[in-house]
C-alpha positions in Angstrom: 19.3 31.3 -9.1 15.6 32.2 -8.4 13.2 29.3 -8.3 10.8 28.8 -11.1 7.2 29.4 -10.1 6.5 25.7 -10.5 9.4 24.8 -8.2 8.1 27.3 -5.7 4.7 25.9 -5.8 5.9 22.4 -5.2 8.0 23.5 -2.2 5.0 25.3 -0.6 2.8 22.2 -1.1 5.6 19.9 0.4 5.8 21.9 3.4 2.0 22.1 3.8 1.7 18.4 3.7 4.5 18.1 6.3 2.8 20.5 8.6 -0.4 18.5 8.2 1.4 15.3 9.2 2.7 17.0 12.3 -0.8 18.6 13.2 -2.4 15.1 12.9 0.4 13.3 14.6 0.5 10.9 11.6 4.1 9.7 11.7 3.4 8.1 15.1 -0.1 6.8 14.3 1.1 5.4 11.0 4.2 3.7 12.2 2.5 2.3 15.3 -0.7 1.3 13.3 -1.4 0.1 9.8 1.6 1.2 8.1 0.0 3.7 5.5 -1.4 7.2 5.5 -5.1 6.9 5.6 -6.0 10.0 3.7 -9.8 9.3 4.0 -9.4 9.3 7.8 -7.3 12.3 7.8 -9.9 14.3 5.9 -12.5 13.2 8.5 -10.0 14.4 11.3 -10.2 17.9 9.6 -14.1 17.8 9.4 -14.1 17.9 5.8 -17.1 16.4 4.2 -16.0 13.5 1.9 -18.4 11.5 -0.3 -17.8 8.9 -3.1 -19.9 9.1 -6.3 -19.8 7.2 -9.6 -18.6 10.2 -11.4 -18.0 9.9 -15.2 -16.7 13.5 -16.0 -14.1 13.8 -13.2 -11.9 11.9 -11.0 -12.5 14.1 -8.1 -13.5 17.7 -7.0 -12.9 20.1 -4.2 -15.7 22.5 -3.1 -14.4 25.8 -1.7 -15.8 27.5 1.6 -18.5 27.9 2.7 -19.7 24.7 0.9 -16.4 23.0 1.6 -16.1 19.3 0.6 -14.5 16.6 -1.3 -16.0 14.2 -3.7 -14.2 11.2 -5.2 -15.2 8.8 -8.1 -16.1 5.2 -7.5 -15.1 4.2 -11.0 -11.4 3.9 -10.3 -9.4 1.7 -8.1 -8.4 2.3 -4.4 -4.9 3.7 -5.2 -6.5 6.3 -7.6 -9.1 7.0 -5.2 -6.6 7.8 -2.4 -4.3 9.8 -4.7 -7.5 11.7 -5.8 -8.6 12.4 -2.3 -5.0 13.5 -1.5 -4.9 15.8 -4.4 -8.3 17.4 -3.3 -7.0 17.8 0.2 -4.1 19.6 -1.3 -6.4 22.1 -2.9 -8.3 22.5 0.4 -5.1 22.8 2.6 -3.5 25.4 0.1 -6.4 27.7 0.1 -7.3 27.1 -3.6 -10.8 28.2 -4.9 -12.1 24.9 -5.7 -11.3 22.4 -8.5 -12.9 19.8 -10.7 -10.0 17.3 -11.6 -10.6 15.3 -14.8 -7.0 14.0 -14.9 -4.8 13.4 -12.0 -1.4 11.9 -12.6 1.1 10.4 -10.1 4.0 12.2 -11.9 7.5 12.1 -11.2 9.4 14.9 -9.5 11.0 15.7 -13.0 7.6 15.9 -14.9 7.3 18.9 -17.2 5.2 21.7 -15.8 5.5 24.2 -18.7 1.9 25.8 -19.2 0.4 23.8 -16.3 -1.9 25.2 -13.8 0.3 26.1 -10.7 -2.6 24.9 -8.4 -2.5 21.5 -10.0 1.2 21.3 -9.7 1.2 22.2 -6.1 -1.9 19.7 -5.4 -0.1 16.9 -7.0 3.1 17.6 -5.1 1.1 17.8 -1.8 -0.6 14.4 -2.5 2.7 12.5 -3.2 4.3 13.9 -0.2 1.3 13.4 2.0 0.8 9.7 1.1 4.5 8.9 0.6 6.7 10.9 2.9 10.4 9.9 3.3 9.8 8.6 6.9 7.2 6.1 5.5 9.5 4.7 3.1 12.2 4.5 6.0 9.7 2.7 8.2 9.1 0.0 5.8 12.5 -0.4 4.7 13.7 -0.8 8.1 10.7 -3.2 9.3 11.4 -5.5 6.3 15.2 -5.4 6.7 15.7 -4.5 2.9 19.1 -3.1 1.9 19.6 -0.2 -0.3 22.6 -2.0 -2.3 20.6 -5.1 -3.0 17.0 -5.2 -2.3 15.8 -1.8 -3.3 17.1 -2.4 -6.7 14.8 -5.3 -7.2 11.5 -4.7 -8.8 9.9 -7.2 -6.6 10.9 -5.4 -3.4 9.6 -2.0 -4.7 6.4 -3.8 -5.8 5.8 -5.0 -2.2 6.8 -1.7 -0.6 4.1 -0.1 -2.9 1.5 -2.6 -1.3 2.3 -1.8 2.2 1.9 1.9 1.5 -1.3 1.4 -0.4 0.1 3.2 -3.5 0.7 2.5 -7.1 4.0 1.0 -8.2 4.8 3.8 -10.4 4.2 6.3 -7.4 6.3 4.4 -5.2 9.0 4.3 -7.7 9.1 8.1 -8.3 9.0 8.6 -4.5 12.3 6.8 -4.3 13.7 9.5 -6.7 12.1 12.6 -5.0 13.4 11.5 -1.5 16.8 10.8 -3.1 16.8 7.2 -1.9 17.8 6.0 -5.5 19.2 7.9 -8.6 17.1 8.5 -11.6 18.6 5.9 -13.8 17.7 3.3 -11.4 14.2 4.6 -10.9 13.3 4.8 -14.6 14.5 1.3 -14.9 12.5 0.1 -12.2 9.2 2.0 -13.5 9.4 0.2 -16.8 9.0 -3.2 -15.2 5.8 -5.2 -16.1 3.8 -5.9 -13.0 2.1 -9.0 -14.7 5.4 -10.9 -14.9 6.2 -10.0 -11.1 2.7 -11.2 -10.2 3.0 -14.4 -12.1 6.5 -15.2 -10.4 5.2 -14.4 -7.1 2.0 -16.5 -7.5 4.0 -19.7 -8.4 2.4 -19.6 -11.8 -0.9 -18.6 -10.5 -2.3 -14.9 -10.9 -5.3 -13.0 -9.8 -8.4 -13.3 -11.9 -8.6 -9.5 -11.9 -5.6 -7.9 -13.7 -5.7 -4.9 -11.2 -5.5 -7.2 -8.2 -2.0 -7.8 -6.6 0.0 -10.7 -5.1 1.4 -10.1 -1.6 4.6 -11.7 -0.3 4.5 -11.9 3.5 7.0 -13.2 5.9 7.8 -13.5 9.7 8.5 -9.8 9.4 4.9 -9.0 8.7 3.4 -10.7 11.8 0.8 -8.5 13.1 0.5 -6.3 10.1 -2.6 -5.4 8.2 -3.0 -6.0 4.5 -5.2 -3.5 2.6 -6.2 -4.4 -1.0 -8.6 -5.9 -3.3 -10.9 -9.0 -3.0 -9.1 -10.9 -5.6 -5.7 -10.4 -4.3 -3.3 -13.6 -3.7 -1.3 -14.1 -0.6 2.2 -15.6 -0.9 3.3 -16.8 2.5 7.0 -17.6 3.2 7.9 -18.9 6.7 10.9 -20.8 8.1 10.2 -24.1 9.5 12.2 -27.0 11.0 11.1 -30.4 9.2 14.0 -32.3 10.9 12.4 -31.8 14.2 8.8 -32.6 12.8 7.8 -28.8 13.1 5.5 -27.9 10.2 3.4 -24.9 9.7 -0.4 -26.0 9.8 -1.4 -24.5 6.4 -4.3 -26.6 6.3 -6.0 -24.0 8.7 -6.2 -21.6 5.7 -9.2 -23.6 4.3 -11.0 -22.9 7.5 -10.2 -19.3 7.2 -11.7 -19.0 3.8 -8.9 -19.3 1.7 -8.1 -21.6 -1.5 -4.6 -23.3 -1.2 -3.0 -23.0 -4.8 0.5 -24.0 -4.0 2.5 -25.4 -1.2 6.2 -26.2 -1.3 9.3 -26.2 0.9 12.6 -24.4 -0.3 15.9 -26.1 1.0 19.1 -24.6 1.0 21.4 -26.2 -1.6 24.4 -24.3 -2.0 26.0 -25.7 0.2 23.6 -28.5 1.4 23.1 -28.3 5.1 21.3 -31.4 6.3 18.9 -30.6 9.0 18.9 -26.9 8.3 15.6 -25.0 8.3 13.6 -25.1 5.2 11.4 -22.3 3.9 7.6 -23.0 3.5 6.0 -21.2 0.6 2.5 -21.2 0.2 0.1 -19.3 -2.3 -3.6 -19.0 -1.3 -6.5 -17.0 -2.8 -9.4 -15.6 -0.8 -12.7 -17.1 -1.4 -14.6 -13.9 -0.7 -12.2 -11.1 0.1 -13.5 -8.7 2.6 -12.1 -8.4 6.4 -10.7 -11.3 8.0 -7.3 -12.7 9.3 -4.8 -15.4 8.6 -3.5 -17.3 11.5 -1.0 -20.1 11.3 0.9 -22.1 14.0 3.9 -24.1 13.5 3.6 -27.5 15.4 4.4 -31.3 15.5 1.5 -33.1 14.0 1.4 -35.6 16.8 1.7 -32.8 19.7 -0.8 -30.3 20.5 -1.0 -27.2 22.8 2.7 -26.9 23.1 3.7 -23.6 25.0 5.5 -20.8 23.1 4.9 -22.6 19.7 5.5 -20.2 16.8 2.6 -18.5 15.3 2.0 -16.1 12.4 -0.9 -13.8 12.1 -2.0 -11.0 9.9 -5.2 -9.0 9.6 -6.8 -8.9 6.1 -8.8 -6.0 4.7 -9.4 -7.0 1.0 -12.3 -4.8 0.3 -11.2 -2.9 -2.8 -12.3 0.6 -3.8 -14.4 2.7 -1.8 -18.2 2.5 -2.6 -20.9 5.2 -3.2 -21.6 7.3 -0.1 -19.3 7.8 2.9 -15.8 6.5 3.4 -15.7 3.1 5.3 -13.9 5.0 8.1 -16.6 7.6 8.2 -19.3 4.7 8.5 -17.3 3.1 11.2 -17.1 6.4 13.1 -20.9 6.8 12.7 -21.6 3.1 13.7 -23.1 2.3 10.4 -22.8 -1.0 8.7 -19.9 -1.5 6.2 
């Protein structure tokens, strides 16, 4: 049976995204680096001019050669900015004659295509594959030790997966289907979850002041990671500790690192009760100013200092929110300009 024009356009776009991954060595760079595809950096690597402006009538546009360039609005959140930039990069990579995009949807693979411009169908498919390839899902699932039978059926897990890939929850859900990681019925159920309820639960009753902000759940497996998000994101830290030996995480250090402590409790195993077993320290904190920084904690006995090989936990923080008017942050960094 012959493929429909829309299916053929999607396949071509996915292949083009995969070729670009290979050309830019993105799989190695991403899995050994920050853990997400930095589309703004990729556009710079390709010597395509990229600028952000407060567009009202469009989310983004792609200028064809010889002018060649990409423009993205500053009036949307970071996830939309990233998907828009990838969409416009798709137009450029696929040799389209330029585009002004007023609406860009992170559509599922089964979205209707009847009557739609095939260039837009292709650009959407390119963006989804470029930002959320199968190997990136696999990287995070393996790094976190998540299981297909249990963890990936939980909305909370998919939410945390989306944060690590710097993508919307909905786009992450549909990627699970397009990469044949989960079946349609499960993905549809996951996509209907209300994120607000997840955020309240993760925040121990606290939630971000901004409804668009997120709640990160980090554990020992995130040691050394970089979190990219919004200035009002909350941080939930879960770390094992050994209270029976007097070992405690020095969460008071969060105050010195510009964080407000919102919740602090210990979880103990109760079924069965194991006296002397490690507990789980659960801390929720809010950044006072966002921006760039780090969180560094040490587990120690209060009466002892400077113990060799003491457990530590550290993550880098980039809670800067959407890109602002002008050049992207990565281009400013490359040019030695102030952020």
